[in-house]
C-alpha positions in Angstrom: -0.4 40.5 34.7 3.0 41.7 35.8 1.6 45.2 36.6 -1.0 43.5 38.8 1.7 41.5 40.7 3.8 44.7 41.3 0.8 46.6 42.5 -0.1 43.7 44.8 3.4 43.5 46.3 3.5 47.3 46.8 0.1 47.1 48.5 1.2 44.3 50.8 4.4 46.1 51.7 2.5 49.2 52.6 0.2 47.2 54.9 3.1 45.9 57.0 3.2 47.6 60.4 6.3 49.8 60.9 8.0 48.3 58.0 7.9 44.7 59.4 9.6 42.3 57.1 11.9 44.9 55.7 15.5 45.0 56.8 16.2 47.9 59.2 18.7 50.5 58.2 19.0 51.6 61.8 21.3 49.8 64.1 20.9 50.2 67.9 23.1 52.8 69.5 25.9 51.3 71.6 26.1 51.6 75.4 28.7 54.2 76.2 28.3 54.3 80.0 27.4 51.5 82.4 26.2 52.4 85.9 26.5 49.7 88.5 23.9 49.9 91.2 22.2 47.4 93.5 18.9 48.7 92.3 19.6 48.1 88.6 17.7 45.4 86.8 20.2 43.8 84.5 23.6 42.2 85.1 26.6 43.9 83.3 28.5 42.1 80.7 31.4 40.0 82.1 33.8 40.5 79.2 36.4 43.0 78.1 37.1 45.9 80.5 34.4 44.9 82.9 36.2 41.6 83.4 39.7 43.2 83.4 38.7 45.8 86.1 36.6 43.2 88.1 33.3 45.0 87.7 30.2 43.0 88.1 26.7 43.1 89.4 23.4 44.7 88.5 23.9 47.6 86.0 22.1 50.1 83.8 23.5 50.8 80.4 23.2 54.3 78.8 23.6 55.2 75.1 24.6 58.8 74.1 20.9 59.2 73.3 19.9 58.1 76.8 22.3 60.5 78.3 21.1 63.4 76.0 17.5 62.7 77.0 18.3 63.5 80.7 18.2 67.1 81.9 21.3 68.8 80.5 23.6 71.2 82.3 26.4 73.4 81.0 29.8 74.2 82.6 32.2 76.6 81.0 35.7 75.6 81.8 39.2 75.3 80.4 39.8 71.5 80.3 42.3 70.0 80.0 44.5 72.4 81.8 45.8 75.1 79.4 43.0 74.6 76.9 40.7 77.4 75.9 37.4 77.6 77.8 34.8 75.4 76.3 31.1 74.9 77.0 30.7 71.3 78.3 27.2 69.9 78.3 25.7 66.7 79.8 23.6 65.3 82.6 24.6 65.7 86.2 26.4 62.6 87.7 23.8 62.7 90.5 21.0 62.6 87.9 22.5 59.6 86.2 22.9 57.8 89.5 19.3 58.6 90.3 18.0 57.1 87.0 20.1 54.0 87.8 18.4 53.6 91.1 21.0 55.1 93.4 20.0 58.7 94.2 22.2 60.5 96.6 25.0 57.8 96.3 28.7 58.3 96.1 30.4 56.8 93.1 33.6 55.3 91.7 34.1 56.7 88.2 36.3 54.6 85.9 37.9 55.6 82.6 38.7 53.3 79.6 42.4 53.1 80.6 41.5 51.8 84.1 42.0 55.1 86.0 39.3 55.5 88.6 38.4 57.9 91.4 36.1 57.4 94.4 33.8 60.4 95.0 31.8 60.8 98.2 28.1 61.5 98.0 28.8 64.8 99.9 31.3 65.9 97.2 28.9 65.1 94.4 26.1 66.9 96.1 28.2 69.9 96.9 29.6 70.5 93.4 27.2 68.7 91.0 29.7 67.6 88.3 28.4 66.6 84.9 29.0 63.6 82.7 29.7 65.8 79.6 28.7 64.3 76.2 29.5 67.4 74.2 32.0 70.3 74.2 31.1 73.5 72.3 28.1 71.8 70.8 30.0 68.8 69.3 30.2 65.2 70.5 33.4 64.3 72.3 35.4 61.6 70.4 37.2 58.9 72.2 40.6 60.3 71.3 39.4 63.7 72.5 38.5 62.7 76.1 35.1 61.2 75.3 32.6 60.1 74.6 31.8 60.9 78.3 33.9 63.2 80.5 33.5 64.0 84.2 33.5 67.8 84.3 33.4 69.9 87.5 32.0 73.5 87.9 34.1 76.5 89.0 33.2 75.8 92.6 35.6 72.8 92.4 39.4 73.1 92.1 40.4 73.2 88.5 42.1 70.5 86.4 45.5 72.2 86.8 45.3 72.4 90.6 46.9 69.9 92.9 43.8 69.6 95.0 41.4 68.8 92.1 43.2 67.4 89.1 42.8 63.8 90.1 39.0 63.9 90.0 38.7 65.2 86.4 38.1 61.9 84.5 38.0 61.6 80.8 36.8 58.6 78.6 34.5 57.5 81.4 32.8 54.2 80.6 31.7 53.0 84.1 30.3 54.4 87.3 29.8 52.2 90.4 27.3 53.5 92.9 28.7 53.5 96.5 25.6 52.9 98.5 25.3 53.1 102.2 
């Protein structure tokens, strides 16, 4: 009788669609980048750094997996200044803005420490910086400028130049589309 009960339970468990009823060992990936855009569908959370930096409005959240699913680009550059050249990889800032409903927009890019820069649409279009999510094939830890870093190509002044250093933003967590 016990054998019959065990077989019946196994049969019922196998019939459950997609493991329904069983606890999931997968937890959802956290959002690592929030893009504010008038075209986004969901409001951003009004807690933590969003509240501290007065960010609100419609927003699109991106996990590392979401960012990795977008078209990827590589930039070879020594960042931070004085570091060896690394291969930085991630989607273009313009591409992320496009997915968030703000193609061709300028942007304010904000780091976890509150540092932010305003980038014109023309500057973004001219240089096509990326939101890097890996360096030399490895994810970028929070203590190592990640998980998302704004990286510029060689056509833009380097991180050690007076002209360009202010626009190299590490630990990016929010982008606000500047529309209009």
